[in-house]
C-alpha positions as CSV (number, residue, x, y, z in Angstrom):
1,M,81.0,-53.3,-192.3
2,R,77.5,-54.4,-191.5
3,L,76.5,-54.8,-187.9
4,S,73.6,-56.6,-186.5
5,A,71.9,-56.8,-183.2
6,T,69.0,-59.6,-183.1
7,D,67.1,-59.6,-179.9
8,V,70.0,-58.0,-177.5
9,C,69.5,-58.1,-173.9
10,H,71.8,-57.6,-171.0
11,E,70.9,-58.1,-167.5
12,M,72.7,-57.8,-164.3
13,G,71.2,-59.7,-161.6
14,A,67.4,-58.7,-161.7
15,T,68.0,-55.7,-163.7
16,K,67.5,-55.8,-167.4
17,L,69.7,-53.2,-168.6
18,I,68.9,-53.9,-172.6
19,R,65.8,-55.4,-173.7
20,D,65.4,-56.9,-177.0
21,V,67.1,-54.4,-179.0
22,N,67.4,-55.0,-182.7
23,L,69.5,-53.0,-185.3
24,E,71.1,-53.0,-188.6
25,I,73.5,-50.6,-190.1
26,G,75.6,-50.8,-193.1
27,P,78.8,-49.0,-194.7
28,G,78.3,-45.3,-195.1
29,E,75.5,-45.1,-192.5
30,L,75.4,-42.5,-189.5
31,L,73.2,-43.7,-186.3
32,A,72.8,-41.5,-183.1
33,V,71.6,-43.2,-180.1
34,V,70.1,-41.0,-177.7
35,G,68.0,-41.3,-174.5
36,P,67.9,-39.9,-170.8
37,N,70.3,-41.0,-168.2
38,G,70.2,-44.5,-167.3
39,A,68.8,-45.4,-170.5
40,G,71.3,-48.1,-171.5
41,K,72.9,-46.3,-174.2
42,S,76.7,-47.0,-172.8
43,T,75.7,-50.6,-172.1
44,L,74.7,-51.2,-175.6
45,I,77.9,-49.5,-177.0
46,R,79.8,-51.8,-175.1
47,L,77.5,-54.9,-176.3
48,L,78.0,-53.7,-179.8
49,A,81.9,-53.4,-179.5
50,G,82.0,-56.9,-178.1
51,E,83.2,-55.8,-174.6
52,L,80.3,-57.3,-173.1
53,R,78.3,-60.6,-173.5
54,P,74.5,-60.2,-174.4
55,T,72.5,-62.0,-172.0
56,G,70.2,-63.1,-174.8
57,G,70.5,-62.5,-178.5
58,T,73.4,-62.1,-180.7
59,V,75.3,-59.2,-182.2
60,G,77.2,-59.7,-185.7
61,Y,79.8,-58.2,-187.7
62,D,79.3,-59.1,-191.4
63,G,77.5,-62.1,-190.3
64,L,79.9,-63.4,-187.7
65,S,78.8,-63.5,-184.4
66,V,81.2,-61.1,-182.5
67,S,81.5,-63.7,-179.7
68,T,83.4,-65.8,-181.7
69,L,86.1,-63.1,-182.8
70,S,89.4,-62.9,-181.4
71,V,90.6,-59.7,-179.6
72,G,92.7,-59.2,-182.6
73,D,89.9,-59.6,-185.0
74,L,87.7,-57.0,-182.6
75,A,90.6,-54.6,-182.6
76,R,90.8,-54.8,-186.6
77,S,87.1,-54.5,-186.8
78,R,86.1,-51.7,-184.6
79,A,87.4,-48.7,-182.8
80,V,85.4,-47.7,-179.6
81,L,85.6,-44.5,-177.8
82,G,84.5,-45.1,-174.1
83,Q,82.5,-42.7,-172.0
84,R,85.3,-41.8,-169.8
85,Q,89.3,-41.1,-170.7
86,A,92.0,-41.6,-168.3
87,D,93.3,-38.3,-167.2
88,D,96.0,-38.9,-165.5
89,V,98.4,-41.1,-167.8
90,A,102.1,-40.5,-168.2
91,F,101.9,-41.0,-171.7
92,S,102.4,-38.2,-174.5
93,V,99.8,-37.2,-176.8
94,A,101.7,-39.0,-180.0
95,D,101.9,-42.4,-177.8
96,V,98.1,-42.4,-177.1
97,V,97.3,-41.7,-180.5
98,Q,99.6,-44.7,-181.4
99,M,98.1,-47.1,-179.3
100,G,95.5,-47.0,-181.9
101,R,98.0,-48.8,-184.5
102,Y,98.8,-51.4,-181.8
103,A,95.9,-53.9,-183.5
104,Y,98.4,-54.2,-186.7
105,R,101.7,-55.1,-184.9
106,N,102.1,-58.4,-186.7
107,D,100.3,-57.6,-190.1
108,A,103.4,-57.8,-192.3
109,S,101.5,-55.6,-195.0
110,R,101.3,-52.6,-192.5
111,G,104.9,-51.2,-191.7
112,P,105.8,-48.2,-189.7
113,K,105.1,-45.7,-192.5
114,A,101.5,-46.7,-192.2
115,D,101.7,-46.2,-188.5
116,R,103.1,-42.7,-189.0
117,S,100.9,-41.9,-191.7
118,A,97.4,-42.8,-189.6
119,V,99.0,-41.0,-186.8
120,A,99.9,-37.9,-188.4
121,S,96.5,-37.8,-190.1
122,A,94.4,-38.1,-187.0
123,L,96.6,-35.4,-185.1
124,G,95.7,-33.3,-188.2
125,V,92.3,-33.8,-188.2
126,L,91.6,-33.3,-184.4
127,G,93.9,-30.2,-184.4
128,L,96.5,-31.4,-182.0
129,V,99.7,-30.9,-184.3
130,G,102.3,-29.3,-181.9
131,L,100.9,-31.2,-178.7
132,E,102.4,-34.4,-180.0
133,H,105.1,-34.2,-177.3
134,R,102.9,-33.1,-174.3
135,S,101.9,-35.3,-171.5
136,V,97.8,-36.3,-171.6
137,S,97.8,-35.4,-168.2
138,S,98.6,-31.9,-168.7
139,L,96.3,-31.1,-171.6
140,S,92.4,-29.7,-170.7
141,G,89.9,-32.0,-170.8
142,G,88.6,-30.9,-174.2
143,E,92.2,-31.5,-175.4
144,R,92.4,-34.9,-173.7
145,Q,89.1,-35.9,-175.5
146,R,90.5,-34.8,-178.8
147,V,93.5,-36.9,-178.4
148,A,91.1,-39.9,-177.6
149,V,89.1,-39.5,-181.0
150,A,92.3,-39.3,-182.7
151,R,93.4,-42.7,-181.3
152,V,90.3,-43.8,-182.6
153,L,90.7,-42.4,-186.3
154,A,94.3,-43.7,-186.2
155,Q,92.9,-47.6,-185.7
156,E,91.5,-47.4,-189.3
157,T,88.5,-49.6,-188.3
158,P,85.4,-50.4,-190.7
159,L,83.0,-49.8,-187.4
160,V,83.5,-46.7,-185.2
161,L,81.6,-46.7,-182.2
162,L,81.6,-43.5,-180.3
163,D,80.1,-43.2,-176.6
164,E,79.5,-38.9,-176.4
165,P,82.3,-38.1,-178.4
166,T,81.6,-34.4,-178.0
167,T,82.0,-34.3,-174.2
168,A,84.1,-31.6,-172.9
169,L,84.2,-29.7,-176.5
170,D,83.4,-26.5,-177.1
171,L,81.0,-25.5,-179.8
172,R,83.6,-25.4,-182.5
173,H,85.3,-28.6,-181.7
174,Q,81.8,-30.3,-181.4
175,Q,81.2,-29.3,-185.0
176,M,84.6,-30.7,-185.8
177,I,83.7,-34.0,-184.3
178,L,80.2,-33.8,-186.5
179,R,82.3,-33.4,-189.6
180,I,84.4,-36.2,-188.6
181,M,81.6,-38.5,-188.0
182,R,80.1,-37.5,-191.4
183,S,83.3,-37.8,-193.2
184,L,83.9,-41.3,-191.8
185,A,80.5,-42.5,-193.0
186,S,81.2,-41.0,-196.5
187,A,84.1,-42.8,-196.9
188,G,82.4,-46.3,-196.3
189,H,82.9,-46.5,-192.5
190,T,79.9,-47.6,-190.2
191,V,79.4,-45.0,-187.5
192,I,77.1,-45.4,-184.3
193,A,77.5,-42.3,-181.5
194,V,75.7,-42.0,-178.1
195,L,74.8,-38.4,-178.1
196,H,73.1,-35.9,-175.3
197,D,72.9,-33.2,-177.7
198,L,69.6,-34.0,-179.4
199,T,69.8,-30.9,-182.0
200,M,73.2,-32.6,-183.2
201,A,71.1,-36.0,-183.8
202,T,69.2,-34.2,-186.1
203,Q,71.8,-34.5,-188.3
204,F,72.1,-38.1,-188.3
205,D,71.0,-40.5,-190.8
206,R,69.1,-42.4,-188.5
207,V,68.4,-42.1,-184.5
208,M,67.6,-44.5,-181.9
209,L,65.8,-43.5,-178.9
210,L,66.4,-45.7,-176.1
211,N,64.4,-45.6,-172.7
212,G,64.5,-47.8,-169.8
213,G,66.7,-50.2,-171.8
214,A,64.1,-50.6,-174.5
215,V,64.1,-49.2,-178.0
216,S,61.3,-46.3,-177.7
217,A,61.9,-45.3,-181.4
218,Y,64.0,-46.0,-184.3
219,G,64.3,-44.4,-187.8
220,S,65.0,-40.8,-189.4
221,A,65.3,-38.1,-187.0
222,R,62.5,-36.1,-188.2
223,T,60.2,-38.9,-187.2
224,V,62.0,-40.2,-184.1
225,L,63.0,-36.5,-182.4
226,T,59.1,-35.4,-182.0
227,S,58.1,-32.9,-179.5
228,E,55.4,-35.0,-178.2
229,R,57.9,-38.4,-178.1
230,L,60.7,-36.4,-176.2
231,T,58.3,-34.9,-173.9
232,E,57.4,-38.3,-172.9
233,V,60.5,-40.0,-172.7
234,Y,62.7,-37.1,-171.0
235,E,59.7,-36.4,-168.7
236,H,60.2,-32.7,-169.3
237,P,58.5,-30.1,-172.0
238,V,60.8,-30.1,-175.1
239,T,59.7,-28.0,-178.4
240,V,61.3,-28.8,-181.8
241,V,61.4,-26.3,-184.6
242,D,63.0,-25.7,-187.9
243,H,66.4,-24.2,-187.9
244,P,66.3,-20.8,-188.6
245,L,69.5,-20.8,-190.8
246,G,69.5,-24.2,-192.6
247,S,67.7,-27.6,-193.0
248,G,68.3,-29.2,-189.8
249,R,66.0,-28.6,-186.6
250,L,66.5,-27.2,-183.2
251,I,65.7,-29.3,-180.0
252,L,64.9,-27.0,-176.6
253,P,63.8,-27.8,-173.3
254,V,60.6,-25.2,-172.1
255,P,61.7,-23.2,-169.6
256,L,59.7,-23.9,-166.7
257,D,58.5,-21.0,-164.2
């Protein structure tokens, strides 16, 4: 799916949360959205998902304005991982992942077998096999996050929007999520993820750096994530060095005396 945003703005009262954002991303592409707290990252994801209406500009999926799509069409077009997950629900892990299939409940071409296959695959990919009957409320924060990502995978949509997908995850599971995002893009999905881990963002195809609701820079990770630009935007000294064990880069805050 090709997603486009043209001069997108969002205001709340006199406050401009998002200002004149332009974006175009297509199948097989992986985009990281980064920026300091309050930069507008989560608001942008909600606008791209059709959860919020822009006060200016348009968001489109394959040339169709998101505002014209029904709830069902949206659910079959994009899967969304929000920033906050409910942690007190009485549903089991399997129940929550199964919720990703709700968009296809009236689709005669997809029956129970397809639902079971999608749910089983998502549970396996996220390392949740054996936890299917556990109540979500009994899980650790990292386990709940993996359940939420599994629900997104089970939805099987061409566009995947993830707001801080590695929250509460340890190093191993952070890398698991990165591999999943890469795999989705390799399979032809369009993937956008909000990240706070700038080093992880260096491994994405493209990066959008937001600051104050506006795009500070947009392009390849190497051109966007520079020491000078990050130091200015984050208002803290930042150093960027080549990773000693690979082709990536390390982005590190400079310790203050």
